[in-house]
Biotite code that builds the C-alpha atoms (Angstrom):
import biotite.structure as struc

atoms = struc.array([
    struc.Atom([82.983, -68.522, 91.075], chain_id="A", res_id=1, res_name="UNK", atom_name="CA", element="C"),
    struc.Atom([82.406, -72.017, 91.317], chain_id="A", res_id=2, res_name="UNK", atom_name="CA", element="C"),
    struc.Atom([85.283, -74.077, 92.348], chain_id="A", res_id=3, res_name="UNK", atom_name="CA", element="C"),
    struc.Atom([85.721, -77.875, 91.480], chain_id="A", res_id=4, res_name="UNK", atom_name="CA", element="C"),
    struc.Atom([87.629, -81.086, 92.282], chain_id="A", res_id=5, res_name="UNK", atom_name="CA", element="C"),
    struc.Atom([87.839, -83.636, 89.581], chain_id="A", res_id=6, res_name="UNK", atom_name="CA", element="C"),
    struc.Atom([88.835, -87.023, 90.191], chain_id="A", res_id=7, res_name="UNK", atom_name="CA", element="C"),
    struc.Atom([89.290, -89.874, 87.850], chain_id="A", res_id=8, res_name="UNK", atom_name="CA", element="C"),
    struc.Atom([91.934, -92.792, 87.675], chain_id="A", res_id=9, res_name="UNK", atom_name="CA", element="C"),
    struc.Atom([91.796, -91.783, 83.886], chain_id="A", res_id=10, res_name="UNK", atom_name="CA", element="C"),
    struc.Atom([93.667, -89.210, 82.804], chain_id="A", res_id=11, res_name="UNK", atom_name="CA", element="C"),
    struc.Atom([91.815, -88.797, 79.364], chain_id="A", res_id=12, res_name="UNK", atom_name="CA", element="C"),
    struc.Atom([88.584, -88.553, 81.437], chain_id="A", res_id=13, res_name="UNK", atom_name="CA", element="C"),
    struc.Atom([89.968, -85.792, 83.344], chain_id="A", res_id=14, res_name="UNK", atom_name="CA", element="C"),
    struc.Atom([91.419, -84.100, 80.176], chain_id="A", res_id=15, res_name="UNK", atom_name="CA", element="C"),
    struc.Atom([88.085, -84.200, 78.451], chain_id="A", res_id=16, res_name="UNK", atom_name="CA", element="C"),
    struc.Atom([85.830, -83.044, 81.456], chain_id="A", res_id=17, res_name="UNK", atom_name="CA", element="C"),
    struc.Atom([88.245, -80.007, 81.931], chain_id="A", res_id=18, res_name="UNK", atom_name="CA", element="C"),
    struc.Atom([88.149, -79.457, 78.296], chain_id="A", res_id=19, res_name="UNK", atom_name="CA", element="C"),
    struc.Atom([84.236, -78.925, 78.696], chain_id="A", res_id=20, res_name="UNK", atom_name="CA", element="C"),
    struc.Atom([84.191, -77.095, 81.901], chain_id="A", res_id=21, res_name="UNK", atom_name="CA", element="C"),
    struc.Atom([86.907, -74.572, 81.047], chain_id="A", res_id=22, res_name="UNK", atom_name="CA", element="C"),
    struc.Atom([84.441, -73.133, 78.656], chain_id="A", res_id=23, res_name="UNK", atom_name="CA", element="C"),
    struc.Atom([82.384, -72.046, 81.165], chain_id="A", res_id=24, res_name="UNK", atom_name="CA", element="C"),
    struc.Atom([82.882, -68.724, 82.710], chain_id="A", res_id=25, res_name="UNK", atom_name="CA", element="C"),
    struc.Atom([81.784, -69.332, 86.541], chain_id="A", res_id=26, res_name="UNK", atom_name="CA", element="C"),
    struc.Atom([83.577, -72.415, 86.779], chain_id="A", res_id=27, res_name="UNK", atom_name="CA", element="C"),
    struc.Atom([86.866, -73.163, 87.463], chain_id="A", res_id=28, res_name="UNK", atom_name="CA", element="C"),
    struc.Atom([88.600, -76.900, 88.286], chain_id="A", res_id=29, res_name="UNK", atom_name="CA", element="C"),
    struc.Atom([91.201, -75.740, 91.538], chain_id="A", res_id=30, res_name="UNK", atom_name="CA", element="C"),
    struc.Atom([92.669, -79.563, 91.561], chain_id="A", res_id=31, res_name="UNK", atom_name="CA", element="C"),
    struc.Atom([92.175, -82.823, 90.019], chain_id="A", res_id=32, res_name="UNK", atom_name="CA", element="C"),
    struc.Atom([92.729, -86.321, 91.413], chain_id="A", res_id=33, res_name="UNK", atom_name="CA", element="C"),
    struc.Atom([94.023, -89.202, 90.046], chain_id="A", res_id=34, res_name="UNK", atom_name="CA", element="C"),
    struc.Atom([92.593, -91.485, 93.412], chain_id="A", res_id=35, res_name="UNK", atom_name="CA", element="C"),
    struc.Atom([90.041, -91.618, 96.400], chain_id="A", res_id=36, res_name="UNK", atom_name="CA", element="C"),
    struc.Atom([92.820, -90.433, 99.324], chain_id="A", res_id=37, res_name="UNK", atom_name="CA", element="C"),
    struc.Atom([94.074, -87.681, 96.858], chain_id="A", res_id=38, res_name="UNK", atom_name="CA", element="C"),
    struc.Atom([90.807, -86.329, 96.407], chain_id="A", res_id=39, res_name="UNK", atom_name="CA", element="C"),
    struc.Atom([90.340, -86.188, 100.105], chain_id="A", res_id=40, res_name="UNK", atom_name="CA", element="C"),
    struc.Atom([93.423, -84.459, 100.729], chain_id="A", res_id=41, res_name="UNK", atom_name="CA", element="C"),
    struc.Atom([92.873, -81.969, 97.691], chain_id="A", res_id=42, res_name="UNK", atom_name="CA", element="C"),
    struc.Atom([89.274, -81.185, 99.505], chain_id="A", res_id=43, res_name="UNK", atom_name="CA", element="C"),
    struc.Atom([91.100, -80.357, 102.948], chain_id="A", res_id=44, res_name="UNK", atom_name="CA", element="C"),
    struc.Atom([93.489, -78.123, 100.937], chain_id="A", res_id=45, res_name="UNK", atom_name="CA", element="C"),
    struc.Atom([91.074, -76.416, 98.958], chain_id="A", res_id=46, res_name="UNK", atom_name="CA", element="C"),
    struc.Atom([87.494, -75.120, 99.211], chain_id="A", res_id=47, res_name="UNK", atom_name="CA", element="C"),
    struc.Atom([85.832, -76.985, 97.106], chain_id="A", res_id=48, res_name="UNK", atom_name="CA", element="C"),
    struc.Atom([81.981, -76.226, 96.129], chain_id="A", res_id=49, res_name="UNK", atom_name="CA", element="C"),
    struc.Atom([81.293, -79.148, 93.850], chain_id="A", res_id=50, res_name="UNK", atom_name="CA", element="C"),
    struc.Atom([83.554, -82.527, 93.600], chain_id="A", res_id=51, res_name="UNK", atom_name="CA", element="C"),
    struc.Atom([83.067, -84.906, 90.839], chain_id="A", res_id=52, res_name="UNK", atom_name="CA", element="C"),
    struc.Atom([84.275, -88.354, 91.535], chain_id="A", res_id=53, res_name="UNK", atom_name="CA", element="C"),
    struc.Atom([84.324, -91.311, 89.770], chain_id="A", res_id=54, res_name="UNK", atom_name="CA", element="C"),
    struc.Atom([83.179, -94.601, 91.535], chain_id="A", res_id=55, res_name="UNK", atom_name="CA", element="C"),
    struc.Atom([85.879, -96.497, 90.408], chain_id="A", res_id=56, res_name="UNK", atom_name="CA", element="C"),
    struc.Atom([89.338, -95.732, 91.590], chain_id="A", res_id=57, res_name="UNK", atom_name="CA", element="C"),
    struc.Atom([92.521, -97.091, 92.864], chain_id="A", res_id=58, res_name="UNK", atom_name="CA", element="C"),
    struc.Atom([93.719, -96.721, 96.384], chain_id="A", res_id=59, res_name="UNK", atom_name="CA", element="C"),
    struc.Atom([90.178, -95.390, 97.605], chain_id="A", res_id=60, res_name="UNK", atom_name="CA", element="C"),
    struc.Atom([87.730, -95.949, 95.813], chain_id="A", res_id=61, res_name="UNK", atom_name="CA", element="C"),
    struc.Atom([85.277, -92.657, 94.696], chain_id="A", res_id=62, res_name="UNK", atom_name="CA", element="C"),
    struc.Atom([82.331, -93.970, 97.122], chain_id="A", res_id=63, res_name="UNK", atom_name="CA", element="C"),
    struc.Atom([84.563, -94.119, 100.398], chain_id="A", res_id=64, res_name="UNK", atom_name="CA", element="C"),
    struc.Atom([86.197, -90.833, 99.145], chain_id="A", res_id=65, res_name="UNK", atom_name="CA", element="C"),
    struc.Atom([82.483, -89.159, 98.758], chain_id="A", res_id=66, res_name="UNK", atom_name="CA", element="C"),
    struc.Atom([81.628, -90.609, 102.459], chain_id="A", res_id=67, res_name="UNK", atom_name="CA", element="C"),
    struc.Atom([84.509, -88.924, 104.078], chain_id="A", res_id=68, res_name="UNK", atom_name="CA", element="C"),
    struc.Atom([84.348, -85.639, 102.428], chain_id="A", res_id=69, res_name="UNK", atom_name="CA", element="C"),
    struc.Atom([80.799, -85.476, 102.856], chain_id="A", res_id=70, res_name="UNK", atom_name="CA", element="C"),
    struc.Atom([81.733, -85.677, 106.715], chain_id="A", res_id=71, res_name="UNK", atom_name="CA", element="C"),
    struc.Atom([84.619, -83.794, 106.509], chain_id="A", res_id=72, res_name="UNK", atom_name="CA", element="C"),
    struc.Atom([83.493, -80.843, 104.583], chain_id="A", res_id=73, res_name="UNK", atom_name="CA", element="C"),
    struc.Atom([79.578, -80.807, 104.683], chain_id="A", res_id=74, res_name="UNK", atom_name="CA", element="C"),
    struc.Atom([79.504, -77.662, 102.377], chain_id="A", res_id=75, res_name="UNK", atom_name="CA", element="C"),
    struc.Atom([81.563, -79.595, 99.432], chain_id="A", res_id=76, res_name="UNK", atom_name="CA", element="C"),
    struc.Atom([78.569, -80.933, 97.168], chain_id="A", res_id=77, res_name="UNK", atom_name="CA", element="C"),
    struc.Atom([80.094, -84.286, 95.815], chain_id="A", res_id=78, res_name="UNK", atom_name="CA", element="C"),
    struc.Atom([78.810, -85.826, 92.138], chain_id="A", res_id=79, res_name="UNK", atom_name="CA", element="C"),
    struc.Atom([79.548, -88.800, 91.305], chain_id="A", res_id=80, res_name="UNK", atom_name="CA", element="C"),
    struc.Atom([80.556, -89.801, 87.715], chain_id="A", res_id=81, res_name="UNK", atom_name="CA", element="C"),
    struc.Atom([79.432, -92.993, 86.417], chain_id="A", res_id=82, res_name="UNK", atom_name="CA", element="C"),
    struc.Atom([77.898, -95.918, 83.963], chain_id="A", res_id=83, res_name="UNK", atom_name="CA", element="C"),
    struc.Atom([74.335, -97.376, 84.136], chain_id="A", res_id=84, res_name="UNK", atom_name="CA", element="C"),
    struc.Atom([76.316, -100.293, 85.152], chain_id="A", res_id=85, res_name="UNK", atom_name="CA", element="C"),
    struc.Atom([76.881, -98.868, 88.434], chain_id="A", res_id=86, res_name="UNK", atom_name="CA", element="C"),
    struc.Atom([73.798, -98.501, 89.676], chain_id="A", res_id=87, res_name="UNK", atom_name="CA", element="C"),
    struc.Atom([74.221, -100.259, 92.467], chain_id="A", res_id=88, res_name="UNK", atom_name="CA", element="C"),
    struc.Atom([77.265, -98.162, 93.823], chain_id="A", res_id=89, res_name="UNK", atom_name="CA", element="C"),
    struc.Atom([75.350, -94.653, 93.342], chain_id="A", res_id=90, res_name="UNK", atom_name="CA", element="C"),
    struc.Atom([72.341, -95.908, 95.686], chain_id="A", res_id=91, res_name="UNK", atom_name="CA", element="C"),
    struc.Atom([75.156, -96.537, 98.271], chain_id="A", res_id=92, res_name="UNK", atom_name="CA", element="C"),
    struc.Atom([76.763, -92.992, 97.295], chain_id="A", res_id=93, res_name="UNK", atom_name="CA", element="C"),
    struc.Atom([73.136, -91.486, 97.416], chain_id="A", res_id=94, res_name="UNK", atom_name="CA", element="C"),
    struc.Atom([72.592, -92.881, 100.475], chain_id="A", res_id=95, res_name="UNK", atom_name="CA", element="C"),
    struc.Atom([75.746, -91.515, 101.969], chain_id="A", res_id=96, res_name="UNK", atom_name="CA", element="C"),
    struc.Atom([74.590, -87.953, 101.021], chain_id="A", res_id=97, res_name="UNK", atom_name="CA", element="C"),
    struc.Atom([75.764, -87.633, 97.657], chain_id="A", res_id=98, res_name="UNK", atom_name="CA", element="C"),
    struc.Atom([74.082, -84.661, 95.944], chain_id="A", res_id=99, res_name="UNK", atom_name="CA", element="C"),
    struc.Atom([73.465, -87.052, 92.707], chain_id="A", res_id=100, res_name="UNK", atom_name="CA", element="C"),
    struc.Atom([75.199, -88.473, 89.427], chain_id="A", res_id=101, res_name="UNK", atom_name="CA", element="C"),
    struc.Atom([76.306, -87.718, 86.266], chain_id="A", res_id=102, res_name="UNK", atom_name="CA", element="C"),
    struc.Atom([76.659, -90.803, 83.420], chain_id="A", res_id=103, res_name="UNK", atom_name="CA", element="C"),
    struc.Atom([80.144, -90.218, 81.402], chain_id="A", res_id=104, res_name="UNK", atom_name="CA", element="C"),
    struc.Atom([78.500, -89.941, 78.286], chain_id="A", res_id=105, res_name="UNK", atom_name="CA", element="C"),
    struc.Atom([76.483, -86.361, 79.592], chain_id="A", res_id=106, res_name="UNK", atom_name="CA", element="C"),
    struc.Atom([76.340, -83.796, 76.655], chain_id="A", res_id=107, res_name="UNK", atom_name="CA", element="C"),
    struc.Atom([79.082, -81.066, 77.484], chain_id="A", res_id=108, res_name="UNK", atom_name="CA", element="C"),
    struc.Atom([75.906, -78.204, 78.116], chain_id="A", res_id=109, res_name="UNK", atom_name="CA", element="C"),
    struc.Atom([74.467, -81.041, 80.832], chain_id="A", res_id=110, res_name="UNK", atom_name="CA", element="C"),
    struc.Atom([77.862, -81.388, 82.460], chain_id="A", res_id=111, res_name="UNK", atom_name="CA", element="C"),
    struc.Atom([77.778, -77.534, 82.886], chain_id="A", res_id=112, res_name="UNK", atom_name="CA", element="C"),
    struc.Atom([74.631, -77.368, 83.878], chain_id="A", res_id=113, res_name="UNK", atom_name="CA", element="C"),
    struc.Atom([74.903, -79.919, 86.643], chain_id="A", res_id=114, res_name="UNK", atom_name="CA", element="C"),
    struc.Atom([77.782, -78.217, 87.967], chain_id="A", res_id=115, res_name="UNK", atom_name="CA", element="C"),
    struc.Atom([75.485, -75.001, 88.297], chain_id="A", res_id=116, res_name="UNK", atom_name="CA", element="C"),
    struc.Atom([72.967, -77.103, 89.926], chain_id="A", res_id=117, res_name="UNK", atom_name="CA", element="C"),
    struc.Atom([74.920, -79.067, 92.400], chain_id="A", res_id=118, res_name="UNK", atom_name="CA", element="C"),
    struc.Atom([76.524, -75.713, 93.260], chain_id="A", res_id=119, res_name="UNK", atom_name="CA", element="C"),
    struc.Atom([73.201, -74.083, 93.601], chain_id="A", res_id=120, res_name="UNK", atom_name="CA", element="C"),
    struc.Atom([72.369, -76.466, 96.276], chain_id="A", res_id=121, res_name="UNK", atom_name="CA", element="C"),
    struc.Atom([69.769, -78.559, 93.962], chain_id="A", res_id=122, res_name="UNK", atom_name="CA", element="C"),
    struc.Atom([70.283, -82.307, 93.333], chain_id="A", res_id=123, res_name="UNK", atom_name="CA", element="C"),
    struc.Atom([71.140, -83.691, 90.276], chain_id="A", res_id=124, res_name="UNK", atom_name="CA", element="C"),
    struc.Atom([68.262, -85.863, 89.806], chain_id="A", res_id=125, res_name="UNK", atom_name="CA", element="C"),
    struc.Atom([67.126, -87.842, 86.591], chain_id="A", res_id=126, res_name="UNK", atom_name="CA", element="C"),
    struc.Atom([63.860, -88.670, 87.653], chain_id="A", res_id=127, res_name="UNK", atom_name="CA", element="C"),
    struc.Atom([63.537, -92.206, 85.988], chain_id="A", res_id=128, res_name="UNK", atom_name="CA", element="C"),
    struc.Atom([67.188, -93.407, 86.613], chain_id="A", res_id=129, res_name="UNK", atom_name="CA", element="C"),
    struc.Atom([66.725, -92.366, 90.296], chain_id="A", res_id=130, res_name="UNK", atom_name="CA", element="C"),
    struc.Atom([63.498, -93.492, 90.673], chain_id="A", res_id=131, res_name="UNK", atom_name="CA", element="C"),
    struc.Atom([65.245, -97.301, 89.082], chain_id="A", res_id=132, res_name="UNK", atom_name="CA", element="C"),
    struc.Atom([68.251, -97.051, 91.619], chain_id="A", res_id=133, res_name="UNK", atom_name="CA", element="C"),
    struc.Atom([65.742, -96.448, 94.753], chain_id="A", res_id=134, res_name="UNK", atom_name="CA", element="C"),
    struc.Atom([62.960, -99.091, 93.079], chain_id="A", res_id=135, res_name="UNK", atom_name="CA", element="C"),
    struc.Atom([65.739, -101.681, 92.514], chain_id="A", res_id=136, res_name="UNK", atom_name="CA", element="C"),
    struc.Atom([68.688, -101.636, 95.332], chain_id="A", res_id=137, res_name="UNK", atom_name="CA", element="C"),
    struc.Atom([67.107, -99.350, 98.251], chain_id="A", res_id=138, res_name="UNK", atom_name="CA", element="C"),
    struc.Atom([63.783, -100.864, 98.612], chain_id="A", res_id=139, res_name="UNK", atom_name="CA", element="C"),
    struc.Atom([60.696, -100.998, 99.571], chain_id="A", res_id=140, res_name="UNK", atom_name="CA", element="C"),
    struc.Atom([60.560, -103.003, 103.245], chain_id="A", res_id=141, res_name="UNK", atom_name="CA", element="C"),
    struc.Atom([57.586, -103.394, 105.427], chain_id="A", res_id=142, res_name="UNK", atom_name="CA", element="C"),
    struc.Atom([59.826, -101.536, 108.044], chain_id="A", res_id=143, res_name="UNK", atom_name="CA", element="C"),
    struc.Atom([61.539, -99.080, 106.331], chain_id="A", res_id=144, res_name="UNK", atom_name="CA", element="C"),
    struc.Atom([57.843, -97.977, 105.191], chain_id="A", res_id=145, res_name="UNK", atom_name="CA", element="C"),
    struc.Atom([56.999, -97.721, 108.375], chain_id="A", res_id=146, res_name="UNK", atom_name="CA", element="C"),
    struc.Atom([59.768, -95.770, 110.107], chain_id="A", res_id=147, res_name="UNK", atom_name="CA", element="C"),
    struc.Atom([59.477, -93.292, 107.253], chain_id="A", res_id=148, res_name="UNK", atom_name="CA", element="C"),
    struc.Atom([56.239, -92.574, 107.045], chain_id="A", res_id=149, res_name="UNK", atom_name="CA", element="C"),
    struc.Atom([56.879, -91.889, 110.845], chain_id="A", res_id=150, res_name="UNK", atom_name="CA", element="C"),
    struc.Atom([59.291, -89.504, 110.064], chain_id="A", res_id=151, res_name="UNK", atom_name="CA", element="C"),
    struc.Atom([56.832, -87.702, 107.339], chain_id="A", res_id=152, res_name="UNK", atom_name="CA", element="C"),
    struc.Atom([54.388, -87.136, 110.542], chain_id="A", res_id=153, res_name="UNK", atom_name="CA", element="C"),
    struc.Atom([56.400, -83.700, 111.258], chain_id="A", res_id=154, res_name="UNK", atom_name="CA", element="C"),
    struc.Atom([55.462, -82.343, 107.693], chain_id="A", res_id=155, res_name="UNK", atom_name="CA", element="C"),
    struc.Atom([52.412, -80.083, 106.716], chain_id="A", res_id=156, res_name="UNK", atom_name="CA", element="C"),
    struc.Atom([50.641, -80.923, 104.230], chain_id="A", res_id=157, res_name="UNK", atom_name="CA", element="C"),
    struc.Atom([51.872, -78.444, 101.909], chain_id="A", res_id=158, res_name="UNK", atom_name="CA", element="C"),
    struc.Atom([55.529, -79.906, 102.543], chain_id="A", res_id=159, res_name="UNK", atom_name="CA", element="C"),
    struc.Atom([53.927, -83.220, 102.084], chain_id="A", res_id=160, res_name="UNK", atom_name="CA", element="C"),
    struc.Atom([53.412, -81.658, 98.566], chain_id="A", res_id=161, res_name="UNK", atom_name="CA", element="C"),
    struc.Atom([57.090, -80.574, 97.688], chain_id="A", res_id=162, res_name="UNK", atom_name="CA", element="C"),
    struc.Atom([58.459, -83.437, 99.405], chain_id="A", res_id=163, res_name="UNK", atom_name="CA", element="C"),
    struc.Atom([56.320, -85.479, 96.892], chain_id="A", res_id=164, res_name="UNK", atom_name="CA", element="C"),
    struc.Atom([57.356, -83.268, 93.981], chain_id="A", res_id=165, res_name="UNK", atom_name="CA", element="C"),
    struc.Atom([61.167, -83.534, 95.220], chain_id="A", res_id=166, res_name="UNK", atom_name="CA", element="C"),
    struc.Atom([60.987, -87.311, 94.713], chain_id="A", res_id=167, res_name="UNK", atom_name="CA", element="C"),
    struc.Atom([60.018, -86.878, 90.791], chain_id="A", res_id=168, res_name="UNK", atom_name="CA", element="C"),
    struc.Atom([62.848, -85.043, 90.738], chain_id="A", res_id=169, res_name="UNK", atom_name="CA", element="C"),
    struc.Atom([61.796, -81.106, 91.003], chain_id="A", res_id=170, res_name="UNK", atom_name="CA", element="C"),
    struc.Atom([63.830, -78.444, 91.141], chain_id="A", res_id=171, res_name="UNK", atom_name="CA", element="C"),
    struc.Atom([63.164, -75.374, 93.321], chain_id="A", res_id=172, res_name="UNK", atom_name="CA", element="C"),
    struc.Atom([62.096, -73.765, 89.925], chain_id="A", res_id=173, res_name="UNK", atom_name="CA", element="C"),
    struc.Atom([59.608, -76.778, 89.396], chain_id="A", res_id=174, res_name="UNK", atom_name="CA", element="C"),
    struc.Atom([58.408, -76.804, 92.945], chain_id="A", res_id=175, res_name="UNK", atom_name="CA", element="C"),
    struc.Atom([57.380, -72.836, 92.371], chain_id="A", res_id=176, res_name="UNK", atom_name="CA", element="C"),
    struc.Atom([55.747, -73.374, 89.288], chain_id="A", res_id=177, res_name="UNK", atom_name="CA", element="C"),
    struc.Atom([53.725, -76.636, 90.373], chain_id="A", res_id=178, res_name="UNK", atom_name="CA", element="C"),
    struc.Atom([52.682, -74.513, 93.703], chain_id="A", res_id=179, res_name="UNK", atom_name="CA", element="C"),
    struc.Atom([52.299, -70.879, 92.189], chain_id="A", res_id=180, res_name="UNK", atom_name="CA", element="C"),
    struc.Atom([54.713, -69.372, 94.382], chain_id="A", res_id=181, res_name="UNK", atom_name="CA", element="C"),
    struc.Atom([57.950, -67.808, 94.114], chain_id="A", res_id=182, res_name="UNK", atom_name="CA", element="C"),
    struc.Atom([60.997, -69.909, 93.955], chain_id="A", res_id=183, res_name="UNK", atom_name="CA", element="C"),
    struc.Atom([62.678, -68.143, 96.888], chain_id="A", res_id=184, res_name="UNK", atom_name="CA", element="C"),
    struc.Atom([59.240, -69.768, 98.951], chain_id="A", res_id=185, res_name="UNK", atom_name="CA", element="C"),
    struc.Atom([60.023, -73.003, 97.355], chain_id="A", res_id=186, res_name="UNK", atom_name="CA", element="C"),
    struc.Atom([63.373, -73.152, 98.223], chain_id="A", res_id=187, res_name="UNK", atom_name="CA", element="C"),
    struc.Atom([62.638, -71.958, 101.631], chain_id="A", res_id=188, res_name="UNK", atom_name="CA", element="C"),
    struc.Atom([60.100, -75.130, 101.589], chain_id="A", res_id=189, res_name="UNK", atom_name="CA", element="C"),
    struc.Atom([62.701, -77.443, 100.646], chain_id="A", res_id=190, res_name="UNK", atom_name="CA", element="C"),
    struc.Atom([65.201, -76.224, 103.398], chain_id="A", res_id=191, res_name="UNK", atom_name="CA", element="C"),
    struc.Atom([62.483, -76.540, 105.863], chain_id="A", res_id=192, res_name="UNK", atom_name="CA", element="C"),
    struc.Atom([61.673, -80.357, 104.942], chain_id="A", res_id=193, res_name="UNK", atom_name="CA", element="C"),
    struc.Atom([65.106, -81.398, 105.248], chain_id="A", res_id=194, res_name="UNK", atom_name="CA", element="C"),
    struc.Atom([65.775, -79.588, 108.518], chain_id="A", res_id=195, res_name="UNK", atom_name="CA", element="C"),
    struc.Atom([62.753, -81.363, 109.766], chain_id="A", res_id=196, res_name="UNK", atom_name="CA", element="C"),
    struc.Atom([63.613, -84.920, 108.294], chain_id="A", res_id=197, res_name="UNK", atom_name="CA", element="C"),
    struc.Atom([67.210, -84.812, 109.081], chain_id="A", res_id=198, res_name="UNK", atom_name="CA", element="C"),
    struc.Atom([68.051, -85.270, 105.325], chain_id="A", res_id=199, res_name="UNK", atom_name="CA", element="C"),
    struc.Atom([71.521, -83.906, 103.827], chain_id="A", res_id=200, res_name="UNK", atom_name="CA", element="C"),
    struc.Atom([69.977, -83.106, 100.503], chain_id="A", res_id=201, res_name="UNK", atom_name="CA", element="C"),
    struc.Atom([67.183, -83.779, 98.577], chain_id="A", res_id=202, res_name="UNK", atom_name="CA", element="C"),
    struc.Atom([68.346, -87.492, 97.057], chain_id="A", res_id=203, res_name="UNK", atom_name="CA", element="C"),
    struc.Atom([67.920, -88.512, 100.464], chain_id="A", res_id=204, res_name="UNK", atom_name="CA", element="C"),
    struc.Atom([64.703, -86.772, 101.008], chain_id="A", res_id=205, res_name="UNK", atom_name="CA", element="C"),
    struc.Atom([63.328, -88.353, 97.551], chain_id="A", res_id=206, res_name="UNK", atom_name="CA", element="C"),
    struc.Atom([64.553, -91.610, 99.026], chain_id="A", res_id=207, res_name="UNK", atom_name="CA", element="C"),
    struc.Atom([62.570, -91.325, 102.301], chain_id="A", res_id=208, res_name="UNK", atom_name="CA", element="C"),
    struc.Atom([59.835, -90.252, 99.483], chain_id="A", res_id=209, res_name="UNK", atom_name="CA", element="C"),
    struc.Atom([59.751, -93.318, 98.035], chain_id="A", res_id=210, res_name="UNK", atom_name="CA", element="C"),
    struc.Atom([59.537, -95.354, 101.167], chain_id="A", res_id=211, res_name="UNK", atom_name="CA", element="C"),
    struc.Atom([56.811, -93.615, 102.867], chain_id="A", res_id=212, res_name="UNK", atom_name="CA", element="C"),
    struc.Atom([54.769, -94.670, 99.316], chain_id="A", res_id=213, res_name="UNK", atom_name="CA", element="C"),
    struc.Atom([54.149, -90.931, 98.234], chain_id="A", res_id=214, res_name="UNK", atom_name="CA", element="C"),
    struc.Atom([55.464, -91.839, 94.742], chain_id="A", res_id=215, res_name="UNK", atom_name="CA", element="C"),
    struc.Atom([53.551, -94.007, 92.361], chain_id="A", res_id=216, res_name="UNK", atom_name="CA", element="C"),
    struc.Atom([55.059, -96.733, 90.854], chain_id="A", res_id=217, res_name="UNK", atom_name="CA", element="C"),
    struc.Atom([57.067, -96.295, 87.418], chain_id="A", res_id=218, res_name="UNK", atom_name="CA", element="C"),
])
C-alpha cells in the first residue's frame, strides 16, 4: 500500500485529489494538511511514501516544507502540485530534491499513475516541461557546465548513455528498452549513477546532464 500525504490550503482541491486516489486499491491517503508546517508535522508522525505538496500555502509554503521533508525523511518522495505559472518555484523544488511535479489539471488516471511512479523511485518528468524549466531557470552557465562535466568524468560510457536517457525523461522501463537490457539492470544502472554523482534523485541527475551539455536543445 502506498501511503500518501496530501497538503493543499484549498479544501476543494484536497477533496478532489482524495476522490481520485481513493479509487486506487493500492493507494491510501494517510494524512492531510492545509499548510507547510502541518505537512512537516504529519510526515514526522506517519510513515509517508509520497507527499503531494501544493507550492503556495500559508505559514510555510510548499517549497520550504519540501526542503524540510526531504532532509528529515529522505525515504519520502515529494511531488509538488503546481500550475504552469509556477515554473521558477518548481525549478527550486527540483534543485532541493523533489521527485517531480504534477499540474493541478492532471487527468485522474495520470494522477494515480504519478503517485505510483514516485513511490517506485522514478521521477515525475514531463520531458518537454522539465527541459523548459531547466533551460529557463537553471542554466546554462559556463561555470556550471564545467563543474557538471567534471562530475560526469566518474561515469562509464554506458552510464553516460543512461544519464542522457534520464535527462530526456526516460523511466527505468524506457532505459531497458533503449539499451536492450532487463528493467532490473536498468534500475541498477540508474542507482549507480545517482550514487556516483551524489544526486538525490533522477531530476537532479537530469539537471546535471543538461548542464554538462548531454541534451540537445529543444
